[in-house]
PDB file of N, CA, C and O in Angstrom:
ATOM      1  N   UNK A   1      24.942 -11.439  -8.382  1.00  0.00           N
ATOM      2  CA  UNK A   1      23.815 -10.580  -8.713  1.00  0.00           C
ATOM      3  C   UNK A   1      24.360  -9.190  -9.033  1.00  0.00           C
ATOM      4  O   UNK A   1      25.128  -8.612  -8.264  1.00  0.00           O
ATOM      5  N   UNK A   2      23.959  -8.689 -10.147  1.00  0.00           N
ATOM      6  CA  UNK A   2      24.495  -7.387 -10.540  1.00  0.00           C
ATOM      7  C   UNK A   2      23.757  -6.265  -9.813  1.00  0.00           C
ATOM      8  O   UNK A   2      22.654  -6.451  -9.300  1.00  0.00           O
ATOM      9  N   UNK A   3      24.379  -5.128  -9.785  1.00  0.00           N
ATOM     10  CA  UNK A   3      23.827  -3.967  -9.094  1.00  0.00           C
ATOM     11  C   UNK A   3      22.538  -3.497  -9.752  1.00  0.00           C
ATOM     12  O   UNK A   3      21.619  -3.063  -9.057  1.00  0.00           O
ATOM     13  N   UNK A   4      22.452  -3.572 -11.059  1.00  0.00           N
ATOM     14  CA  UNK A   4      21.239  -3.104 -11.736  1.00  0.00           C
ATOM     15  C   UNK A   4      20.030  -3.952 -11.368  1.00  0.00           C
ATOM     16  O   UNK A   4      18.923  -3.426 -11.264  1.00  0.00           O
ATOM     17  N   UNK A   5      20.215  -5.232 -11.171  1.00  0.00           N
ATOM     18  CA  UNK A   5      19.098  -6.103 -10.774  1.00  0.00           C
ATOM     19  C   UNK A   5      18.652  -5.765  -9.362  1.00  0.00           C
ATOM     20  O   UNK A   5      17.452  -5.730  -9.093  1.00  0.00           O
ATOM     21  N   UNK A   6      19.582  -5.516  -8.460  1.00  0.00           N
ATOM     22  CA  UNK A   6      19.232  -5.167  -7.081  1.00  0.00           C
ATOM     23  C   UNK A   6      18.505  -3.833  -7.052  1.00  0.00           C
ATOM     24  O   UNK A   6      17.479  -3.706  -6.384  1.00  0.00           O
ATOM     25  N   UNK A   7      19.015  -2.840  -7.761  1.00  0.00           N
ATOM     26  CA  UNK A   7      18.380  -1.526  -7.799  1.00  0.00           C
ATOM     27  C   UNK A   7      16.995  -1.636  -8.424  1.00  0.00           C
ATOM     28  O   UNK A   7      16.045  -1.016  -7.946  1.00  0.00           O
ATOM     29  N   UNK A   8      16.880  -2.416  -9.481  1.00  0.00           N
ATOM     30  CA  UNK A   8      15.595  -2.593 -10.142  1.00  0.00           C
ATOM     31  C   UNK A   8      14.597  -3.250  -9.198  1.00  0.00           C
ATOM     32  O   UNK A   8      13.436  -2.843  -9.153  1.00  0.00           O
ATOM     33  N   UNK A   9      15.023  -4.255  -8.447  1.00  0.00           N
ATOM     34  CA  UNK A   9      14.131  -4.955  -7.526  1.00  0.00           C
ATOM     35  C   UNK A   9      13.661  -4.019  -6.422  1.00  0.00           C
ATOM     36  O   UNK A   9      12.482  -4.030  -6.065  1.00  0.00           O
ATOM     37  N   UNK A  10      14.561  -3.212  -5.878  1.00  0.00           N
ATOM     38  CA  UNK A  10      14.196  -2.272  -4.824  1.00  0.00           C
ATOM     39  C   UNK A  10      13.255  -1.217  -5.376  1.00  0.00           C
ATOM     40  O   UNK A  10      12.275  -0.859  -4.722  1.00  0.00           O
ATOM     41  N   UNK A  11      13.536  -0.715  -6.568  1.00  0.00           N
ATOM     42  CA  UNK A  11      12.665   0.294  -7.170  1.00  0.00           C
ATOM     43  C   UNK A  11      11.287  -0.277  -7.455  1.00  0.00           C
ATOM     44  O   UNK A  11      10.283   0.411  -7.268  1.00  0.00           O
ATOM     45  N   UNK A  12      11.222  -1.520  -7.903  1.00  0.00           N
ATOM     46  CA  UNK A  12       9.928  -2.150  -8.171  1.00  0.00           C
ATOM     47  C   UNK A  12       9.113  -2.294  -6.899  1.00  0.00           C
ATOM     48  O   UNK A  12       7.906  -2.055  -6.905  1.00  0.00           O
ATOM     49  N   UNK A  13       9.759  -2.683  -5.807  1.00  0.00           N
ATOM     50  CA  UNK A  13       9.021  -2.849  -4.551  1.00  0.00           C
ATOM     51  C   UNK A  13       8.575  -1.490  -4.008  1.00  0.00           C
ATOM     52  O   UNK A  13       7.478  -1.374  -3.461  1.00  0.00           O
ATOM     53  N   UNK A  14       9.412  -0.465  -4.154  1.00  0.00           N
ATOM     54  CA  UNK A  14       9.012   0.876  -3.712  1.00  0.00           C
ATOM     55  C   UNK A  14       7.869   1.402  -4.571  1.00  0.00           C
ATOM     56  O   UNK A  14       6.971   2.079  -4.070  1.00  0.00           O
ATOM     57  N   UNK A  15       7.903   1.092  -5.853  1.00  0.00           N
ATOM     58  CA  UNK A  15       6.837   1.509  -6.751  1.00  0.00           C
ATOM     59  C   UNK A  15       5.520   0.872  -6.336  1.00  0.00           C
ATOM     60  O   UNK A  15       4.489   1.545  -6.307  1.00  0.00           O
ATOM     61  N   UNK A  16       5.542  -0.411  -6.015  1.00  0.00           N
ATOM     62  CA  UNK A  16       4.326  -1.110  -5.598  1.00  0.00           C
ATOM     63  C   UNK A  16       3.776  -0.528  -4.292  1.00  0.00           C
ATOM     64  O   UNK A  16       2.564  -0.376  -4.142  1.00  0.00           O
ATOM     65  N   UNK A  17       4.655  -0.207  -3.361  1.00  0.00           N
ATOM     66  CA  UNK A  17       4.224   0.388  -2.094  1.00  0.00           C
ATOM     67  C   UNK A  17       3.579   1.743  -2.339  1.00  0.00           C
ATOM     68  O   UNK A  17       2.541   2.050  -1.753  1.00  0.00           O
ATOM     69  N   UNK A  18       4.186   2.558  -3.200  1.00  0.00           N
ATOM     70  CA  UNK A  18       3.625   3.878  -3.493  1.00  0.00           C
ATOM     71  C   UNK A  18       2.257   3.776  -4.156  1.00  0.00           C
ATOM     72  O   UNK A  18       1.358   4.558  -3.846  1.00  0.00           O
ATOM     73  N   UNK A  19       2.093   2.823  -5.063  1.00  0.00           N
ATOM     74  CA  UNK A  19       0.803   2.636  -5.726  1.00  0.00           C
ATOM     75  C   UNK A  19      -0.256   2.237  -4.707  1.00  0.00           C
ATOM     76  O   UNK A  19      -1.367   2.766  -4.733  1.00  0.00           O
ATOM     77  N   UNK A  20       0.072   1.314  -3.813  1.00  0.00           N
ATOM     78  CA  UNK A  20      -0.891   0.876  -2.797  1.00  0.00           C
ATOM     79  C   UNK A  20      -1.266   2.027  -1.867  1.00  0.00           C
ATOM     80  O   UNK A  20      -2.444   2.231  -1.573  1.00  0.00           O
ATOM     81  N   UNK A  21      -0.274   2.774  -1.407  1.00  0.00           N
ATOM     82  CA  UNK A  21      -0.560   3.901  -0.505  1.00  0.00           C
ATOM     83  C   UNK A  21      -1.404   4.965  -1.188  1.00  0.00           C
ATOM     84  O   UNK A  21      -2.326   5.510  -0.581  1.00  0.00           O
ATOM     85  N   UNK A  22      -1.101   5.263  -2.432  1.00  0.00           N
ATOM     86  CA  UNK A  22      -1.890   6.251  -3.165  1.00  0.00           C
ATOM     87  C   UNK A  22      -3.327   5.784  -3.345  1.00  0.00           C
ATOM     88  O   UNK A  22      -4.262   6.580  -3.256  1.00  0.00           O
ATOM     89  N   UNK A  23      -3.498   4.501  -3.597  1.00  0.00           N
ATOM     90  CA  UNK A  23      -4.851   3.964  -3.772  1.00  0.00           C
ATOM     91  C   UNK A  23      -5.644   4.085  -2.481  1.00  0.00           C
ATOM     92  O   UNK A  23      -6.783   4.552  -2.499  1.00  0.00           O
ATOM     93  N   UNK A  24      -5.062   3.673  -1.365  1.00  0.00           N
ATOM     94  CA  UNK A  24      -5.768   3.766  -0.081  1.00  0.00           C
ATOM     95  C   UNK A  24      -6.067   5.219   0.281  1.00  0.00           C
ATOM     96  O   UNK A  24      -7.140   5.517   0.805  1.00  0.00           O
ATOM     97  N   UNK A  25      -5.133   6.119   0.007  1.00  0.00           N
ATOM     98  CA  UNK A  25      -5.373   7.538   0.286  1.00  0.00           C
ATOM     99  C   UNK A  25      -6.526   8.066  -0.559  1.00  0.00           C
ATOM    100  O   UNK A  25      -7.324   8.873  -0.084  1.00  0.00           O
ATOM    101  N   UNK A  26      -6.617   7.621  -1.801  1.00  0.00           N
ATOM    102  CA  UNK A  26      -7.710   8.034  -2.663  1.00  0.00           C
ATOM    103  C   UNK A  26      -9.036   7.488  -2.157  1.00  0.00           C
ATOM    104  O   UNK A  26     -10.042   8.198  -2.160  1.00  0.00           O
ATOM    105  N   UNK A  27      -9.047   6.228  -1.721  1.00  0.00           N
ATOM    106  CA  UNK A  27     -10.273   5.634  -1.190  1.00  0.00           C
ATOM    107  C   UNK A  27     -10.752   6.395   0.039  1.00  0.00           C
ATOM    108  O   UNK A  27     -11.948   6.640   0.196  1.00  0.00           O
ATOM    109  N   UNK A  28      -9.821   6.768   0.906  1.00  0.00           N
ATOM    110  CA  UNK A  28     -10.189   7.486   2.127  1.00  0.00           C
ATOM    111  C   UNK A  28     -10.663   8.901   1.798  1.00  0.00           C
ATOM    112  O   UNK A  28     -11.594   9.406   2.425  1.00  0.00           O
ATOM    113  N   UNK A  29     -10.032   9.530   0.830  1.00  0.00           N
ATOM    114  CA  UNK A  29     -10.342  10.920   0.499  1.00  0.00           C
ATOM    115  C   UNK A  29     -11.624  11.126  -0.286  1.00  0.00           C
ATOM    116  O   UNK A  29     -12.173  12.228  -0.285  1.00  0.00           O
ATOM    117  N   UNK A  30     -12.108  10.100  -0.952  1.00  0.00           N
ATOM    118  CA  UNK A  30     -13.337  10.211  -1.733  1.00  0.00           C
ATOM    119  C   UNK A  30     -14.456   9.478  -1.001  1.00  0.00           C
ATOM    120  O   UNK A  30     -14.475   8.249  -0.938  1.00  0.00           O
ATOM    121  N   UNK A  31     -15.381  10.247  -0.452  1.00  0.00           N
ATOM    122  CA  UNK A  31     -16.461   9.684   0.373  1.00  0.00           C
ATOM    123  C   UNK A  31     -17.308   8.638  -0.360  1.00  0.00           C
ATOM    124  O   UNK A  31     -17.656   7.623   0.244  1.00  0.00           O
ATOM    125  N   UNK A  32     -17.650   8.843  -1.631  1.00  0.00           N
ATOM    126  CA  UNK A  32     -18.446   7.801  -2.297  1.00  0.00           C
ATOM    127  C   UNK A  32     -17.714   6.462  -2.416  1.00  0.00           C
ATOM    128  O   UNK A  32     -18.327   5.404  -2.274  1.00  0.00           O
ATOM    129  N   UNK A  33     -16.404   6.507  -2.676  1.00  0.00           N
ATOM    130  CA  UNK A  33     -15.639   5.258  -2.733  1.00  0.00           C
ATOM    131  C   UNK A  33     -15.597   4.586  -1.372  1.00  0.00           C
ATOM    132  O   UNK A  33     -15.750   3.369  -1.266  1.00  0.00           O
ATOM    133  N   UNK A  34     -15.391   5.382  -0.334  1.00  0.00           N
ATOM    134  CA  UNK A  34     -15.350   4.833   1.016  1.00  0.00           C
ATOM    135  C   UNK A  34     -16.698   4.212   1.386  1.00  0.00           C
ATOM    136  O   UNK A  34     -16.748   3.149   2.004  1.00  0.00           O
ATOM    137  N   UNK A  35     -17.777   4.874   1.009  1.00  0.00           N
ATOM    138  CA  UNK A  35     -19.120   4.325   1.264  1.00  0.00           C
ATOM    139  C   UNK A  35     -19.333   3.033   0.494  1.00  0.00           C
ATOM    140  O   UNK A  35     -19.932   2.091   1.012  1.00  0.00           O
ATOM    141  N   UNK A  36     -18.846   2.984  -0.743  1.00  0.00           N
ATOM    142  CA  UNK A  36     -18.982   1.772  -1.545  1.00  0.00           C
ATOM    143  C   UNK A  36     -18.293   0.595  -0.870  1.00  0.00           C
ATOM    144  O   UNK A  36     -18.868  -0.489  -0.761  1.00  0.00           O
ATOM    145  N   UNK A  37     -17.055   0.809  -0.416  1.00  0.00           N
ATOM    146  CA  UNK A  37     -16.327  -0.268   0.256  1.00  0.00           C
ATOM    147  C   UNK A  37     -17.017  -0.669   1.561  1.00  0.00           C
ATOM    148  O   UNK A  37     -17.057  -1.850   1.903  1.00  0.00           O
ATOM    149  N   UNK A  38     -17.552   0.298   2.283  1.00  0.00           N
ATOM    150  CA  UNK A  38     -18.243   0.000   3.540  1.00  0.00           C
ATOM    151  C   UNK A  38     -19.466  -0.878   3.292  1.00  0.00           C
ATOM    152  O   UNK A  38     -19.698  -1.843   4.021  1.00  0.00           O
ATOM    153  N   UNK A  39     -20.244  -0.550   2.272  1.00  0.00           N
ATOM    154  CA  UNK A  39     -21.421  -1.358   1.956  1.00  0.00           C
ATOM    155  C   UNK A  39     -21.007  -2.741   1.463  1.00  0.00           C
ATOM    156  O   UNK A  39     -21.610  -3.742   1.849  1.00  0.00           O
ATOM    157  N   UNK A  40     -19.981  -2.803   0.615  1.00  0.00           N
ATOM    158  CA  UNK A  40     -19.536  -4.080   0.060  1.00  0.00           C
ATOM    159  C   UNK A  40     -19.005  -5.019   1.144  1.00  0.00           C
ATOM    160  O   UNK A  40     -19.179  -6.235   1.054  1.00  0.00           O
ATOM    161  N   UNK A  41     -18.360  -4.459   2.162  1.00  0.00           N
ATOM    162  CA  UNK A  41     -17.789  -5.270   3.234  1.00  0.00           C
ATOM    163  C   UNK A  41     -18.722  -5.398   4.432  1.00  0.00           C
ATOM    164  O   UNK A  41     -18.397  -6.082   5.402  1.00  0.00           O
ATOM    165  N   UNK A  42     -19.887  -4.740   4.371  1.00  0.00           N
ATOM    166  CA  UNK A  42     -20.856  -4.748   5.465  1.00  0.00           C
ATOM    167  C   UNK A  42     -20.215  -4.257   6.770  1.00  0.00           C
ATOM    168  O   UNK A  42     -20.399  -4.849   7.834  1.00  0.00           O
ATOM    169  N   UNK A  43     -19.465  -3.169   6.657  1.00  0.00           N
ATOM    170  CA  UNK A  43     -18.804  -2.543   7.802  1.00  0.00           C
ATOM    171  C   UNK A  43     -19.192  -1.070   7.843  1.00  0.00           C
ATOM    172  O   UNK A  43     -19.712  -0.525   6.870  1.00  0.00           O
ATOM    173  N   UNK A  44     -18.934  -0.437   8.977  1.00  0.00           N
ATOM    174  CA  UNK A  44     -19.192   0.996   9.067  1.00  0.00           C
ATOM    175  C   UNK A  44     -18.117   1.766   8.297  1.00  0.00           C
ATOM    176  O   UNK A  44     -17.027   1.254   8.047  1.00  0.00           O
ATOM    177  N   UNK A  45     -18.443   2.991   7.931  1.00  0.00           N
ATOM    178  CA  UNK A  45     -17.491   3.817   7.184  1.00  0.00           C
ATOM    179  C   UNK A  45     -16.250   4.087   8.034  1.00  0.00           C
ATOM    180  O   UNK A  45     -15.133   4.082   7.516  1.00  0.00           O
ATOM    181  N   UNK A  46     -16.432   4.319   9.313  1.00  0.00           N
ATOM    182  CA  UNK A  46     -15.296   4.552  10.200  1.00  0.00           C
ATOM    183  C   UNK A  46     -14.381   3.353  10.300  1.00  0.00           C
ATOM    184  O   UNK A  46     -13.160   3.503  10.340  1.00  0.00           O
ATOM    185  N   UNK A  47     -14.961   2.151  10.343  1.00  0.00           N
ATOM    186  CA  UNK A  47     -14.152   0.927  10.417  1.00  0.00           C
ATOM    187  C   UNK A  47     -13.355   0.730   9.130  1.00  0.00           C
ATOM    188  O   UNK A  47     -12.185   0.349   9.172  1.00  0.00           O
ATOM    189  N   UNK A  48     -13.989   0.989   7.992  1.00  0.00           N
ATOM    190  CA  UNK A  48     -13.291   0.839   6.712  1.00  0.00           C
ATOM    191  C   UNK A  48     -12.179   1.870   6.606  1.00  0.00           C
ATOM    192  O   UNK A  48     -11.084   1.551   6.141  1.00  0.00           O
ATOM    193  N   UNK A  49     -12.443   3.106   7.031  1.00  0.00           N
ATOM    194  CA  UNK A  49     -11.410   4.143   7.009  1.00  0.00           C
ATOM    195  C   UNK A  49     -10.226   3.732   7.895  1.00  0.00           C
ATOM    196  O   UNK A  49      -9.069   3.881   7.500  1.00  0.00           O
ATOM    197  N   UNK A  50     -10.520   3.221   9.082  1.00  0.00           N
ATOM    198  CA  UNK A  50      -9.463   2.778   9.994  1.00  0.00           C
ATOM    199  C   UNK A  50      -8.651   1.631   9.382  1.00  0.00           C
ATOM    200  O   UNK A  50      -7.422   1.622   9.462  1.00  0.00           O
ATOM    201  N   UNK A  51      -9.340   0.673   8.776  1.00  0.00           N
ATOM    202  CA  UNK A  51      -8.656  -0.464   8.159  1.00  0.00           C
ATOM    203  C   UNK A  51      -7.748  -0.010   7.027  1.00  0.00           C
ATOM    204  O   UNK A  51      -6.616  -0.479   6.906  1.00  0.00           O
ATOM    205  N   UNK A  52      -8.245   0.906   6.194  1.00  0.00           N
ATOM    206  CA  UNK A  52      -7.421   1.404   5.094  1.00  0.00           C
ATOM    207  C   UNK A  52      -6.219   2.183   5.617  1.00  0.00           C
ATOM    208  O   UNK A  52      -5.131   2.097   5.047  1.00  0.00           O
ATOM    209  N   UNK A  53      -6.402   2.935   6.685  1.00  0.00           N
ATOM    210  CA  UNK A  53      -5.272   3.684   7.247  1.00  0.00           C
ATOM    211  C   UNK A  53      -4.228   2.730   7.809  1.00  0.00           C
ATOM    212  O   UNK A  53      -3.030   2.995   7.707  1.00  0.00           O
ATOM    213  N   UNK A  54      -4.665   1.627   8.400  1.00  0.00           N
ATOM    214  CA  UNK A  54      -3.721   0.637   8.908  1.00  0.00           C
ATOM    215  C   UNK A  54      -2.981  -0.050   7.758  1.00  0.00           C
ATOM    216  O   UNK A  54      -1.792  -0.348   7.869  1.00  0.00           O
ATOM    217  N   UNK A  55      -3.685  -0.296   6.661  1.00  0.00           N
ATOM    218  CA  UNK A  55      -3.051  -0.928   5.506  1.00  0.00           C
ATOM    219  C   UNK A  55      -2.062   0.003   4.821  1.00  0.00           C
ATOM    220  O   UNK A  55      -1.174  -0.462   4.106  1.00  0.00           O
ATOM    221  N   UNK A  56      -2.197   1.292   5.024  1.00  0.00           N
ATOM    222  CA  UNK A  56      -1.255   2.244   4.428  1.00  0.00           C
ATOM    223  C   UNK A  56       0.122   2.161   5.088  1.00  0.00           C
ATOM    224  O   UNK A  56       1.114   2.564   4.480  1.00  0.00           O
ATOM    225  N   UNK A  57       0.203   1.651   6.307  1.00  0.00           N
ATOM    226  CA  UNK A  57       1.492   1.569   6.991  1.00  0.00           C
ATOM    227  C   UNK A  57       2.431   0.585   6.307  1.00  0.00           C
ATOM    228  O   UNK A  57       3.572   0.930   5.999  1.00  0.00           O
ATOM    229  N   UNK A  58       1.966  -0.628   6.069  1.00  0.00           N
ATOM    230  CA  UNK A  58       2.744  -1.633   5.340  1.00  0.00           C
ATOM    231  C   UNK A  58       1.850  -2.270   4.289  1.00  0.00           C
ATOM    232  O   UNK A  58       1.382  -3.392   4.482  1.00  0.00           O
ATOM    233  N   UNK A  59       1.602  -1.582   3.182  1.00  0.00           N
ATOM    234  CA  UNK A  59       0.633  -2.082   2.208  1.00  0.00           C
ATOM    235  C   UNK A  59       1.047  -3.367   1.501  1.00  0.00           C
ATOM    236  O   UNK A  59       0.186  -4.148   1.096  1.00  0.00           O
ATOM    237  N   UNK A  60       2.329  -3.598   1.348  1.00  0.00           N
ATOM    238  CA  UNK A  60       2.803  -4.777   0.610  1.00  0.00           C
ATOM    239  C   UNK A  60       3.614  -5.716   1.485  1.00  0.00           C
ATOM    240  O   UNK A  60       4.413  -6.500   0.973  1.00  0.00           O
ATOM    241  N   UNK A  61       3.425  -5.652   2.779  1.00  0.00           N
ATOM    242  CA  UNK A  61       4.211  -6.493   3.674  1.00  0.00           C
ATOM    243  C   UNK A  61       5.543  -5.854   4.006  1.00  0.00           C
ATOM    244  O   UNK A  61       5.769  -4.678   3.723  1.00  0.00           O
ATOM    245  N   UNK A  62       6.419  -6.632   4.606  1.00  0.00           N
ATOM    246  CA  UNK A  62       7.727  -6.115   4.975  1.00  0.00           C
ATOM    247  C   UNK A  62       8.560  -5.839   3.732  1.00  0.00           C
ATOM    248  O   UNK A  62       8.441  -6.554   2.737  1.00  0.00           O
ATOM    249  N   UNK A  63       9.415  -4.797   3.779  1.00  0.00           N
ATOM    250  CA  UNK A  63      10.251  -4.497   2.612  1.00  0.00           C
ATOM    251  C   UNK A  63      11.255  -5.610   2.370  1.00  0.00           C
ATOM    252  O   UNK A  63      11.631  -6.322   3.301  1.00  0.00           O
ATOM    253  N   UNK A  64      11.695  -5.764   1.124  1.00  0.00           N
ATOM    254  CA  UNK A  64      12.676  -6.824   0.814  1.00  0.00           C
ATOM    255  C   UNK A  64      14.014  -6.540   1.465  1.00  0.00           C
ATOM    256  O   UNK A  64      14.371  -5.386   1.705  1.00  0.00           O
ATOM    257  N   UNK A  65      14.749  -7.603   1.748  1.00  0.00           N
ATOM    258  CA  UNK A  65      16.084  -7.456   2.322  1.00  0.00           C
ATOM    259  C   UNK A  65      17.005  -6.853   1.291  1.00  0.00           C
ATOM    260  O   UNK A  65      16.971  -7.215   0.115  1.00  0.00           O
ATOM    261  N   UNK A  66      17.819  -5.940   1.739  1.00  0.00           N
ATOM    262  CA  UNK A  66      18.794  -5.310   0.855  1.00  0.00           C
ATOM    263  C   UNK A  66      20.160  -5.876   1.193  1.00  0.00           C
ATOM    264  O   UNK A  66      20.654  -5.708   2.308  1.00  0.00           O
ATOM    265  N   UNK A  67      20.761  -6.539   0.234  1.00  0.00           N
ATOM    266  CA  UNK A  67      22.105  -7.082   0.418  1.00  0.00           C
ATOM    267  C   UNK A  67      23.114  -5.985   0.128  1.00  0.00           C
ATOM    268  O   UNK A  67      23.140  -5.414  -0.962  1.00  0.00           O
ATOM    269  N   UNK A  68      23.940  -5.701   1.119  1.00  0.00           N
ATOM    270  CA  UNK A  68      24.973  -4.681   0.959  1.00  0.00           C
ATOM    271  C   UNK A  68      26.265  -5.354   0.528  1.00  0.00           C
ATOM    272  O   UNK A  68      26.875  -6.102   1.292  1.00  0.00           O
ATOM    273  N   UNK A  69      26.671  -5.082  -0.691  1.00  0.00           N
ATOM    274  CA  UNK A  69      27.940  -5.620  -1.179  1.00  0.00           C
ATOM    275  C   UNK A  69      28.948  -4.494  -1.287  1.00  0.00           C
ATOM    276  O   UNK A  69      28.833  -3.637  -2.164  1.00  0.00           O
ATOM    277  N   UNK A  70      29.919  -4.487  -0.419  1.00  0.00           N
ATOM    278  CA  UNK A  70      30.947  -3.434  -0.425  1.00  0.00           C
ATOM    279  C   UNK A  70      32.267  -3.974  -0.893  1.00  0.00           C
ATOM    280  O   UNK A  70      33.247  -3.232  -0.963  1.00  0.00           O
TER     281      UNK A  70
END
């Protein structure tokens, strides 16, 4: 496996994590969006905010393994 493929894979996974975190932060920061999700999920606004904050910790699951080739 070449170095460019490994770097590309890591960058792609970091990019996906950043997009997910930014999306959840936007949902939490905009009250109308948060209210929309609360109504759609039939949950309280506080519960939806808490759930989104928890999803911000690991939005895409565990990070991929990085193979160190020295």
